[in-house]
DOKE-84439 format. One record per residue: x, y, z of N, C-alpha, C in turn; residue number from 1; residue in one letter. Coordinates in steps of 0.2 Angstrom, whole numbers. Example, Ala and Ser with C-alpha at 12.3 -4.5 7.8 and 13.67 -1.06 7.14 Angstrom:
REM DOKE-84439
n.c1_n.c2_n.c3_ca.c1_ca.c2_ca.c3_c.c1_c.c2_c.c3_k_r
66_-28_39_62_-22_39_66_-16_39_1_A
64_-11_35_68_-5_36_64_0_39_2_S
//
This chain:
REM DOKE-84439
n.c1_n.c2_n.c3_ca.c1_ca.c2_ca.c3_c.c1_c.c2_c.c3_k_r
4_-6_0_0_0_0_4_6_0_1_M
2_11_-4_6_17_-4_7_21_3_2_N
12_23_5_13_26_11_8_32_13_3_P
6_36_7_2_41_9_-5_38_10_4_I
-7_33_7_-14_30_9_-13_27_16_5_A
-8_24_18_-7_22_25_-8_28_30_6_Q
-5_33_28_-6_39_33_-13_41_33_7_E
-16_42_27_-23_44_27_-28_39_31_8_L
-26_32_30_-30_27_34_-29_28_42_9_N
-23_29_43_-21_30_51_-25_36_54_10_A
-25_41_50_-29_47_52_-36_46_53_11_A
-39_42_48_-46_40_49_-47_36_55_12_I
-43_31_56_-44_26_61_-43_29_68_13_E
-39_34_68_-38_37_75_-44_41_77_14_M
-48_44_72_-54_47_73_-60_43_74_15_G
-60_37_70_-66_33_70_-64_26_67_16_N
-62_21_70_-60_15_67_-65_12_62_17_P
-71_13_64_-77_10_60_-77_12_53_18_H
-74_18_52_-74_21_45_-69_17_40_19_L
-64_15_43_-59_11_39_-62_4_38_20_V
-66_1_42_-70_-5_41_-75_-4_35_21_E
-78_2_35_-83_3_29_-80_4_22_22_M
-73_7_22_-70_8_16_-70_2_12_23_L
-70_2_5_-69_-3_1_-62_-5_0_24_S
-60_-10_-3_-53_-11_-4_-50_-6_-8_25_A
-53_-3_-13_-51_2_-17_-50_8_-12_26_V
-55_10_-8_-55_16_-4_-49_16_1_27_G
-48_10_3_-42_10_8_-35_11_4_28_R
-35_9_-2_-29_10_-6_-28_18_-9_29_E
-34_21_-9_-34_28_-12_-30_33_-8_30_L
-27_38_-12_-23_43_-9_-23_49_-14_31_F
-21_55_-12_-20_60_-17_-12_61_-18_32_F
-10_60_-24_-3_59_-25_1_66_-23_33_P
7_65_-20_11_71_-19_16_71_-25_34_R
14_72_-31_18_72_-37_18_79_-41_35_G
16_78_-47_16_84_-51_12_90_-48_36_I
5_88_-46_1_93_-44_3_96_-38_37_L
6_93_-33_8_96_-27_14_100_-28_38_S
19_98_-32_25_101_-34_23_108_-38_39_Q
18_107_-42_16_113_-46_12_118_-41_40_S
9_116_-36_6_121_-31_11_124_-28_41_A
17_121_-26_22_124_-22_26_129_-27_42_E
26_127_-33_29_132_-38_25_138_-39_43_A
19_137_-39_14_143_-40_15_148_-34_44_K
16_145_-28_17_150_-22_24_153_-22_45_A
29_149_-24_36_151_-23_40_153_-29_46_Q
39_150_-35_43_151_-41_42_158_-44_47_A
45_163_-41_44_170_-43_48_172_-50_48_H
52_168_-52_56_169_-58_53_165_-64_49_R
53_159_-64_51_154_-69_47_149_-66_50_Y
41_147_-69_37_141_-67_36_137_-73_51_N
40_131_-73_39_127_-79_37_120_-76_52_A
31_120_-73_29_114_-69_22_111_-72_53_T
18_115_-74_11_113_-75_10_112_-83_54_I
6_107_-85_5_105_-92_0_109_-96_55_G
1_116_-95_-3_120_-100_1_125_-103_56_I
-1_128_-108_3_133_-112_1_140_-110_57_A
6_144_-109_4_151_-107_7_156_-112_58_T
5_162_-111_7_167_-115_7_174_-111_59_S
12_177_-111_13_183_-107_10_182_-100_60_D
12_176_-97_10_175_-90_3_173_-89_61_G
-1_171_-94_-8_169_-93_-9_163_-97_62_H
-15_160_-96_-17_154_-100_-17_156_-107_63_T
-14_152_-111_-15_153_-119_-22_151_-121_64_M
-25_155_-126_-31_154_-128_-32_155_-136_65_A
-36_152_-139_-38_153_-146_-43_159_-146_66_L
-42_164_-150_-47_169_-150_-54_167_-152_67_P
-54_161_-156_-61_159_-158_-64_155_-152_68_S
-60_154_-147_-64_151_-141_-65_156_-136_69_V
-60_160_-134_-61_165_-128_-66_170_-130_70_I
-66_172_-137_-71_177_-139_-78_175_-137_71_D
-80_169_-137_-86_166_-135_-88_167_-128_72_Q
-83_169_-124_-84_169_-116_-83_176_-114_73_L
-87_181_-116_-86_188_-113_-87_188_-105_74_P
-83_192_-102_-83_192_-95_-79_187_-91_75_G
-75_183_-95_-71_178_-92_-64_179_-95_76_F
-59_179_-91_-52_178_-94_-50_171_-95_77_T
-45_170_-99_-43_163_-101_-41_159_-94_78_A
-38_163_-90_-36_160_-83_-42_157_-80_79_D
-48_161_-80_-54_159_-76_-58_153_-80_80_E
-58_154_-87_-62_149_-90_-58_143_-93_81_A
-52_143_-94_-49_138_-98_-43_134_-94_82_L
-41_136_-89_-36_133_-85_-39_127_-81_83_A
-34_123_-79_-37_117_-75_-39_120_-68_84_Y
-44_116_-65_-46_117_-58_-43_112_-54_85_A
-42_113_-48_-40_108_-43_-44_101_-43_86_P
-41_96_-42_-46_89_-42_-51_90_-37_87_S
-50_94_-31_-55_94_-26_-60_100_-28_88_F
-59_104_-33_-63_109_-35_-60_116_-33_89_G
-63_121_-35_-61_128_-34_-62_129_-26_90_L
-57_131_-22_-58_132_-15_-64_137_-13_91_P
-64_142_-17_-70_147_-15_-76_144_-17_92_R
-77_140_-22_-84_137_-23_-85_132_-18_93_L
-80_128_-16_-81_123_-10_-83_126_-4_94_R
-80_132_-2_-82_135_4_-89_139_3_95_Q
-91_141_-2_-97_145_-3_-103_139_-3_96_A
-101_133_-6_-107_128_-5_-107_126_2_97_W
-102_125_5_-102_123_12_-106_128_16_98_R
-105_134_15_-109_139_19_-117_138_17_99_E
-118_137_11_-125_136_9_-128_130_12_100_S
-124_125_13_-127_119_16_-129_120_23_101_I
-125_124_27_-127_126_34_-133_131_34_102_Y
-133_135_29_-139_140_29_-145_137_27_103_A
-145_131_23_-151_128_21_-153_122_26_104_N
-149_120_30_-150_114_35_-149_116_42_105_N
-155_119_45_-154_122_52_-152_116_57_106_P
-154_110_56_-152_105_60_-145_103_61_107_S
-141_106_56_-133_106_56_-130_110_61_108_L
-134_115_64_-131_120_69_-127_116_74_109_A
-121_118_75_-117_115_81_-114_109_79_110_G
-115_106_73_-112_100_70_-106_102_65_111_K
-101_98_64_-96_99_60_-96_94_54_112_E
-96_97_48_-96_93_42_-90_95_38_113_V
-88_91_33_-82_92_29_-83_98_24_114_G
-78_99_20_-79_104_15_-81_100_8_115_T
-86_102_5_-88_98_-1_-82_98_-6_116_P
-82_92_-9_-78_91_-15_-82_91_-21_117_V
-79_95_-26_-83_96_-32_-83_90_-36_118_V
-89_87_-39_-89_82_-43_-92_84_-50_119_T
-91_80_-55_-94_81_-61_-102_79_-61_120_Q
-105_83_-57_-113_82_-55_-113_76_-51_121_A
-120_74_-49_-121_69_-44_-119_62_-46_122_I
-120_61_-53_-119_54_-55_-112_53_-54_123_T
-107_57_-56_-100_56_-54_-99_56_-47_124_H
-102_60_-43_-102_59_-36_-103_52_-33_125_G
-109_49_-36_-111_43_-34_-106_37_-36_126_L
-103_38_-42_-98_34_-44_-92_34_-40_127_S
-90_40_-38_-84_41_-33_-86_37_-27_128_T
-92_38_-24_-94_35_-18_-93_27_-19_129_V
-96_25_-24_-96_17_-26_-89_15_-26_130_A
-84_19_-29_-77_16_-29_-74_16_-22_131_D
-76_21_-17_-73_21_-11_-76_17_-6_132_M
-83_15_-6_-86_12_-1_-90_6_-3_133_W
-89_3_-9_-93_-3_-11_-88_-8_-13_134_I
-88_-14_-10_-85_-20_-13_-90_-24_-16_135_D
-88_-29_-21_-92_-34_-23_-96_-38_-18_136_P
-102_-38_-18_-106_-42_-13_-109_-38_-8_137_G
-106_-31_-7_-109_-27_-2_-117_-26_-4_138_D
-121_-25_1_-128_-23_1_-129_-16_0_139_T
-133_-14_-5_-136_-8_-7_-143_-8_-6_140_L
-146_-4_-1_-153_-4_1_-156_2_-2_141_L
-162_1_-6_-165_6_-10_-173_4_-10_142_L
-177_10_-11_-184_8_-11_-185_5_-18_143_P
-191_2_-19_-193_-1_-25_-194_4_-30_144_D
-196_10_-29_-196_15_-34_-190_20_-33_145_Q
-186_19_-38_-179_22_-38_-177_24_-45_146_M
-172_28_-45_-168_30_-51_-164_24_-53_147_W
-166_22_-60_-163_16_-62_-155_16_-63_148_G
-152_22_-63_-145_23_-64_-141_20_-58_149_N
-145_20_-52_-141_17_-46_-139_10_-47_150_Y
-143_6_-51_-141_-1_-52_-135_-1_-57_151_R
-134_3_-62_-129_3_-66_-122_5_-62_152_L
-123_11_-58_-117_13_-55_-115_8_-49_153_I
-119_6_-45_-117_2_-40_-117_-6_-41_154_F
-122_-8_-44_-122_-15_-45_-118_-18_-51_155_A
-119_-14_-57_-115_-17_-63_-108_-15_-63_156_V
-106_-9_-61_-99_-6_-61_-96_-9_-55_157_R
-99_-10_-49_-95_-11_-43_-97_-18_-39_158_R
-102_-21_-42_-104_-28_-40_-108_-28_-33_159_G
-112_-22_-32_-116_-22_-26_-122_-27_-27_160_A
-124_-29_-21_-131_-33_-21_-136_-28_-19_161_R
-141_-28_-23_-147_-23_-22_-152_-26_-18_162_V
-154_-23_-13_-160_-25_-9_-165_-20_-9_163_A
-172_-21_-9_-177_-16_-10_-182_-17_-4_164_T
-186_-11_-3_-191_-11_1_-197_-7_-2_165_F
-203_-8_0_-208_-4_-3_-208_3_-1_166_P
-208_8_-5_-207_15_-4_-213_18_0_167_L
-219_16_-2_-225_19_1_-229_14_5_168_F
-232_16_10_-237_13_14_-243_17_14_169_D
-248_16_10_-254_21_10_-252_28_7_170_G
-253_33_11_-251_39_9_-244_42_11_171_G
-240_38_13_-233_41_15_-228_36_15_172_G
-222_38_17_-216_33_17_-217_27_22_173_F
-215_22_19_-216_15_23_-210_14_28_174_N
-210_18_33_-205_18_38_-204_11_41_175_T
-210_7_42_-209_0_45_-205_-4_40_176_A
-207_-4_34_-204_-8_29_-196_-7_28_177_A
-195_0_29_-188_2_28_-184_-1_34_178_F
-187_0_40_-183_-2_46_-182_-10_46_179_A
-187_-14_44_-187_-21_43_-182_-23_38_180_E
-181_-20_33_-176_-21_28_-169_-20_30_181_A
-169_-14_34_-162_-12_36_-160_-17_42_182_L
-165_-20_46_-163_-25_51_-161_-31_48_183_R
-165_-33_43_-163_-40_39_-157_-40_36_184_R
-155_-34_32_-149_-34_28_-143_-33_33_185_E
-144_-29_38_-139_-28_43_-137_-34_47_186_G
-142_-38_49_-140_-44_52_-137_-49_48_187_E
-138_-49_41_-135_-54_37_-128_-52_35_188_A
-127_-46_34_-121_-43_31_-116_-40_35_189_R
-119_-36_40_-114_-32_45_-112_-25_42_190_G
-114_-24_36_-113_-18_32_-118_-17_27_191_K
-121_-11_27_-126_-9_22_-125_-2_20_192_V
-125_-1_13_-125_5_10_-132_7_8_193_V
-135_13_11_-142_15_10_-142_21_6_194_V
-146_22_1_-147_28_-3_-154_31_-1_195_I
-154_37_2_-160_41_3_-161_46_-2_196_L
-165_46_-7_-166_51_-12_-172_55_-11_197_N
-172_61_-8_-177_65_-7_-176_72_-10_198_F
-180_75_-13_-186_72_-17_-185_66_-21_199_P
-189_61_-21_-188_55_-24_-189_56_-32_200_N
-184_53_-35_-185_51_-42_-186_44_-43_201_N
-192_42_-45_-197_45_-50_-203_48_-46_202_P
-204_47_-40_-211_49_-37_-212_56_-35_203_T
-207_60_-34_-207_66_-31_-210_67_-24_204_G
-208_62_-20_-210_62_-13_-204_63_-9_205_Y
-205_68_-4_-201_69_2_-205_67_8_206_T
-201_63_13_-205_62_19_-207_68_23_207_P
-212_67_27_-214_72_32_-209_72_37_208_T
-209_77_42_-204_78_47_-204_72_51_209_V
-210_69_53_-210_64_58_-208_57_54_210_A
-209_56_48_-206_51_44_-199_51_44_211_E
-196_57_42_-189_58_42_-185_56_49_212_A
-189_58_54_-186_57_61_-186_49_62_213_A
-191_46_60_-192_39_60_-186_35_56_214_A
-185_38_50_-180_35_46_-173_35_50_215_I
-171_41_52_-165_43_56_-165_38_62_216_A
-170_38_66_-170_33_72_-169_26_70_217_D
-172_24_64_-171_17_62_-163_16_61_218_A
-160_20_57_-153_20_56_-149_20_62_219_L
-150_24_67_-146_24_73_-147_17_77_220_V
-153_15_77_-155_9_80_-151_3_77_221_A
-150_3_71_-147_-3_67_-139_-2_68_222_E
-137_4_69_-130_5_70_-128_3_77_223_A
-133_4_82_-132_2_89_-131_-6_89_224_E
-134_-9_84_-134_-17_84_-127_-19_81_225_Q
-123_-14_79_-116_-16_77_-115_-16_69_226_G
-120_-14_66_-120_-14_58_-117_-7_56_227_T
-112_-8_52_-109_-2_49_-113_1_43_228_N
-115_7_43_-120_10_38_-117_16_35_229_L
-116_15_28_-114_21_24_-121_24_21_230_V
-123_30_23_-130_32_21_-129_38_16_231_V
-131_37_10_-130_42_5_-136_46_4_232_L
-136_53_5_-142_57_4_-141_60_-3_233_S
-145_58_-7_-145_60_-14_-150_66_-14_234_D
-147_72_-14_-151_78_-14_-152_82_-20_235_D
-152_78_-26_-152_81_-32_-157_87_-33_236_A
-163_86_-30_-169_90_-31_-170_95_-25_237_Y
-164_95_-21_-165_99_-15_-168_106_-15_238_F
-172_108_-11_-175_114_-10_-182_115_-14_239_G
-184_110_-18_-190_110_-22_-195_106_-18_240_L
-197_109_-12_-202_106_-7_-208_110_-8_241_F
-214_107_-9_-220_111_-11_-225_110_-5_242_Y
-224_106_0_-229_105_5_-225_107_12_243_D
-229_111_16_-226_113_22_-224_108_27_244_D
-228_102_26_-227_97_31_-221_92_29_245_G
-219_92_23_-213_88_22_-206_91_24_246_C
-201_87_25_-195_89_28_-192_94_23_247_L
-190_100_26_-188_106_22_-180_106_22_248_Q
-177_101_24_-170_101_24_-167_94_22_249_E
-161_93_21_-158_86_19_-159_82_25_250_S
-160_75_24_-160_71_29_-153_69_32_251_I
-148_71_28_-141_71_30_-140_75_36_252_F
-144_81_37_-143_85_43_-146_81_50_253_S
-150_76_49_-153_73_54_-148_67_56_254_L
-143_65_52_-139_59_53_-132_61_56_255_L
-130_67_54_-123_69_56_-122_69_64_256_V
-117_66_66_-115_65_73_-120_61_78_257_G
-123_56_74_-128_52_78_-125_45_81_258_R
-120_42_77_-117_36_79_-110_35_75_259_H
-105_32_79_-99_30_76_-99_26_70_260_P
-104_21_70_-105_16_64_-110_19_58_261_R
-111_25_59_-116_28_54_-112_34_50_262_L
-111_33_44_-107_38_40_-112_41_35_263_L
-114_48_36_-119_51_31_-114_54_26_264_P
-116_54_20_-113_57_14_-118_61_10_265_I
-117_67_9_-122_71_6_-120_72_-1_266_K
-124_71_-6_-123_72_-13_-128_77_-16_267_L
-125_83_-18_-130_88_-21_-127_92_-26_268_D
-130_97_-29_-127_100_-34_-131_106_-37_269_G
-127_110_-40_-130_116_-44_-135_113_-50_270_A
-133_107_-52_-136_105_-58_-144_106_-59_271_T
-148_103_-54_-155_104_-54_-157_110_-49_272_K
-154_111_-44_-155_116_-39_-155_123_-42_273_E
-150_124_-47_-149_131_-50_-150_130_-57_274_N
-154_125_-60_-156_124_-67_-150_125_-72_275_Y
-145_122_-70_-139_122_-75_-137_115_-76_276_V
-141_111_-79_-140_104_-80_-134_102_-83_277_W
-132_106_-89_-127_104_-93_-120_106_-90_278_G
-120_111_-85_-114_113_-82_-110_107_-78_279_L
-114_103_-76_-112_97_-72_-108_98_-66_280_R
-110_102_-61_-107_104_-55_-111_101_-49_281_V
-107_96_-46_-110_93_-40_-105_93_-34_282_G
-108_91_-29_-103_91_-23_-104_85_-19_283_F
-99_83_-15_-99_77_-11_-96_79_-4_284_L
-100_78_1_-99_81_8_-99_75_13_285_T
-94_75_17_-94_70_23_-97_73_29_286_Y
-100_69_33_-102_71_40_-100_65_45_287_G
-94_64_45_-92_58_49_-92_59_57_288_A
-94_54_61_-94_54_68_-87_53_70_289_F
-84_58_74_-77_57_76_-76_59_83_290_V
-72_55_86_-70_56_93_-65_61_94_291_D
-67_67_95_-62_73_95_-63_77_89_292_G
-58_80_86_-58_85_81_-59_81_74_293_D
-65_83_71_-67_79_65_-63_82_59_294_P
-59_87_59_-56_90_53_-51_85_50_295_A
-46_82_54_-41_78_51_-45_72_47_296_P
-50_69_50_-54_64_47_-57_66_40_297_V
-60_72_41_-63_74_35_-58_76_29_298_H
-53_79_32_-47_80_27_-45_74_24_299_D
-44_68_27_-41_62_25_-46_59_20_300_A
-53_59_22_-58_57_17_-58_61_11_301_L
-57_67_11_-58_72_5_-51_70_1_302_E
-46_69_4_-40_67_0_-41_61_-4_303_R
-44_56_-1_-45_50_-4_-50_51_-10_304_K
-55_55_-9_-60_57_-14_-56_61_-19_305_T
-52_65_-18_-48_69_-23_-44_64_-27_306_G
-41_59_-23_-37_54_-27_-41_50_-32_307_G
-47_48_-30_-52_45_-35_-53_49_-41_308_D
-55_55_-40_-56_60_-45_-50_61_-49_309_I
-44_62_-46_-38_62_-50_-37_56_-54_310_R
-38_50_-52_-37_44_-56_-43_42_-60_311_G
-48_46_-61_-53_45_-66_-54_50_-71_312_S
-56_56_-69_-57_62_-74_-52_68_-73_313_I
-48_67_-68_-43_72_-66_-45_78_-62_314_S
-50_82_-66_-53_87_-62_-60_89_-66_315_N
-64_93_-63_-70_95_-66_-69_102_-70_316_C
-74_103_-74_-74_109_-78_-73_116_-74_317_S
-67_119_-76_-66_126_-72_-71_131_-74_318_R
-73_131_-80_-78_136_-82_-85_135_-79_319_L
-87_129_-78_-93_128_-75_-93_130_-68_320_S
-87_128_-64_-87_130_-57_-86_138_-57_321_Q
-83_141_-61_-83_149_-61_-90_152_-62_322_E
-94_149_-66_-101_151_-67_-105_151_-61_323_I
-104_145_-58_-108_143_-52_-106_148_-46_324_V
-100_148_-45_-98_152_-39_-100_160_-40_325_V
-99_162_-46_-102_169_-47_-109_170_-46_326_R
-113_165_-48_-120_165_-47_-122_165_-39_327_A
-118_161_-36_-119_161_-28_-118_167_-25_328_L
-113_171_-28_-111_178_-25_-116_183_-28_329_A
-120_182_-32_-124_187_-36_-129_190_-31_330_S
-130_197_-31_-136_200_-27_-143_197_-30_331_D
-143_195_-36_-149_193_-38_-151_185_-37_332_R
-146_182_-34_-147_174_-34_-153_172_-30_333_Y
-154_175_-24_-160_173_-20_-166_174_-24_334_A
-167_180_-27_-173_182_-30_-174_178_-36_335_A
-169_176_-40_-169_172_-46_-172_165_-44_336_D
-169_162_-39_-171_155_-36_-178_155_-34_337_K
-180_161_-31_-187_161_-28_-192_161_-34_338_A
-190_165_-39_-195_165_-45_-196_159_-48_339_E
-190_155_-49_-191_148_-53_-194_143_-48_340_K
-193_144_-41_-197_139_-37_-204_140_-37_341_Y
-206_147_-38_-214_148_-38_-217_145_-44_342_A
-213_145_-50_-215_142_-56_-216_134_-55_343_L
-211_131_-52_-211_124_-51_-217_122_-46_344_M
-218_126_-41_-223_124_-36_-230_125_-39_345_R
-231_130_-43_-237_131_-47_-239_125_-51_346_G
-234_123_-55_-235_117_-59_-237_111_-55_347_R
-234_110_-49_-236_104_-45_-243_105_-42_348_A
-244_111_-40_-251_112_-38_-256_111_-43_349_N
-255_113_-49_-259_112_-55_-260_104_-56_350_E
-255_101_-56_-256_93_-57_-261_91_-51_351_V
-260_93_-45_-264_91_-40_-272_93_-41_352_R
-272_99_-44_-279_101_-45_-282_97_-51_353_R
-279_96_-56_-281_92_-61_-283_85_-59_354_V
-279_82_-56_-280_75_-54_-285_74_-49_355_L
-287_79_-45_-293_78_-41_-299_77_-44_356_A
-300_78_-51_-306_76_-54_-307_69_-54_357_N
-313_67_-52_-315_59_-51_-315_56_-58_358_P
-315_59_-64_-315_56_-70_-309_52_-71_359_K
-304_53_-68_-298_49_-69_-298_43_-64_360_Y
-302_42_-60_-302_37_-54_-301_30_-57_361_D
-305_28_-62_-305_22_-65_-299_20_-69_362_A
-295_25_-71_-289_23_-75_-283_23_-71_363_A
-282_27_-66_-276_27_-62_-277_30_-55_364_W
-272_29_-51_-271_33_-45_-264_36_-45_365_E
-264_42_-42_-257_45_-41_-254_43_-35_366_A
-247_41_-35_-243_40_-29_-242_47_-26_367_Y
-241_47_-19_-240_53_-16_-234_57_-19_368_P
-235_64_-19_-229_68_-21_-230_75_-18_369_F
-225_78_-17_-225_84_-13_-219_88_-15_370_N
-215_86_-20_-208_90_-21_-205_87_-28_371_S
-200_91_-29_-195_89_-35_-198_90_-42_372_G
-196_86_-47_-198_87_-54_-204_83_-56_373_Y
-205_77_-53_-209_72_-56_-215_70_-51_374_F
-220_66_-54_-225_62_-50_-226_56_-54_375_M
-229_51_-51_-230_45_-54_-238_42_-54_376_C
-240_39_-59_-246_36_-59_-246_29_-58_377_L
-251_25_-55_-251_18_-55_-257_16_-59_378_R
-256_13_-65_-262_12_-69_-266_6_-67_379_L
-272_6_-68_-277_1_-65_-279_-4_-70_380_K
-279_-2_-77_-283_-6_-82_-278_-8_-87_381_R
-272_-5_-88_-268_-6_-94_-261_-6_-91_382_V
-256_-9_-95_-249_-9_-93_-246_-3_-96_383_E
-240_-1_-93_-237_5_-94_-234_6_-101_384_A
-230_1_-102_-226_1_-109_-230_2_-115_385_E
-236_-3_-116_-240_-2_-121_-243_5_-122_386_P
-245_7_-116_-248_14_-116_-243_19_-118_387_L
-237_19_-115_-232_24_-117_-231_24_-125_388_R
-231_18_-128_-230_18_-135_-236_20_-139_389_L
-242_19_-136_-248_21_-140_-248_29_-139_390_H
-246_31_-134_-247_39_-133_-242_42_-138_391_L
-236_39_-139_-231_42_-144_-234_41_-151_392_L
-236_35_-153_-238_34_-160_-244_38_-162_393_A
-249_38_-157_-256_40_-159_-257_47_-157_394_A
-254_50_-152_-255_56_-149_-249_61_-148_395_H
-243_59_-150_-238_63_-149_-236_65_-142_396_G
-237_61_-137_-236_63_-130_-230_58_-128_397_V
-225_60_-124_-220_56_-122_-220_56_-114_398_G
-221_50_-111_-220_49_-104_-215_43_-103_399_L
-213_42_-97_-209_37_-95_-212_31_-92_400_I
-212_25_-94_-215_19_-91_-210_16_-86_401_S
-212_14_-80_-208_11_-75_-211_5_-73_402_L
-208_-1_-74_-211_-7_-72_-218_-9_-76_403_G
-222_-13_-73_-228_-15_-77_-233_-10_-77_404_A
-234_-6_-72_-240_-2_-71_-239_5_-70_405_R
-232_8_-69_-231_14_-67_-229_19_-73_406_D
-232_25_-73_-230_30_-78_-227_36_-74_407_L
-221_39_-76_-219_45_-73_-220_51_-78_408_R
-222_56_-74_-224_62_-78_-219_68_-75_409_V
-215_71_-79_-211_76_-77_-214_83_-78_410_A
-218_85_-73_-221_91_-74_-216_97_-74_411_F
-210_96_-72_-205_101_-72_-204_104_-79_412_S
-206_100_-85_-205_103_-91_-212_104_-95_413_C
-217_105_-91_-224_107_-94_-226_114_-91_414_L
-228_118_-96_-231_124_-93_-238_122_-90_415_E
-240_127_-85_-246_125_-82_-252_124_-86_416_E
-252_128_-92_-258_127_-96_-258_120_-100_417_A
-252_117_-100_-252_111_-104_-253_105_-100_418_E
-254_106_-93_-255_100_-88_-262_97_-89_419_I
-267_100_-89_-274_97_-90_-275_94_-97_420_A
-273_97_-102_-273_94_-109_-269_87_-109_421_P
-263_87_-106_-259_81_-106_-263_75_-102_422_L
-266_77_-96_-269_71_-93_-276_69_-96_423_F
-279_74_-100_-285_72_-103_-283_68_-109_424_D
-277_69_-113_-275_65_-118_-273_58_-116_425_T
-270_58_-110_-268_52_-107_-274_47_-105_426_L
-279_50_-103_-285_47_-101_-288_44_-108_427_L
-288_48_-113_-291_46_-119_-287_40_-122_428_A
-281_40_-122_-276_35_-124_-277_29_-120_429_A
-278_29_-113_-279_24_-109_-285_20_-111_430_E
-290_24_-112_-297_22_-114_-297_18_-120_431_G
-293_20_-125_-292_17_-131_-289_10_-131_432_E
-285_9_-126_-282_2_-125_-286_-2_-120_433_L
-289_1_-115_-293_-3_-110_-300_-5_-113_434_A
-302_-1_-118_-309_-2_-121_-310_-9_-125_435_G
//
């Protein structure tokens, strides 16, 4: 094992030995190299005459650029737009996002979390987590209604064994089924990786405050039984909460500092929160339970994370990070977000209003939804995939079929005036197949 990896493992073990147990074989081996990058950083600080360390081209002391490229980026210098970013991300962006996590999650008051590491959006963050914390055969616990890419990231690429539980019990989160699945898998395996994705994709559901507390308590209870738990809070749609009764912060904030065998990891990003999908800016934040000062442990985990990024994509887009950090600092940022939130909430409310009409009752029922981009229907008379294809071919309407009977509707990309006609068209198409 590389001596740097050994040093990082020792720092983690000193703060919480259970964290080393949770690391995958790859995770234990990971480190951030003290090679070209660290030597270049030293040269940047001290080489006042000539700096011939980094593999970029410069001109007159600045990043070289083609006019045909840089002319398309008014407001940015070539240094800001085209140079490499650190593998951990731009320091000022990492700090700004950390501050926003505390501002948006009041339950974190008085608790210490790490500094977010920038990822190439949440999918890359999840893949990084899989490298660091999943060995072949490890159990991944998910609800039965989940984002399908989890299987590709964790099961196909890393060999995880996927276990599921029913997401809903009547009109809310099935806390009893979650606790039972957690107990069963923990007893059998001794280590469980859990993904909590709220607002949920595909259903658009976020637990109530009471349900979220029950989820957190179930995790703590299982940790007390001796199970090591890596709990990923996939907060891709964070902030898009439309009901006052649902949890208004990340469940990550309810888990930090609860138990030494419980490691919460927050995955979030500007991607959907700030409506910049193609910029691919995400964040990975640790909330480790540590006996003493958590800073050395978080630093060691972040260095391993940076090493994984260095060994896969090297670093994330500098230009994307610069755009996001400027937006966060803008005087208009809060008002801009409030305006878009109001549009999204209006669309969700219109879906509810339309679906309250009893004319739809024979064809489907809506799963509970209160947040995010999506909602799902449970079809009663026809199967989802034939209906999806019929809608496309006969009516020019596109929806997503999930399993035998579920249809996902992305109201995020519908104007309010389009919502009622869409569901009426869906009802007509369903009737054509059911009839």
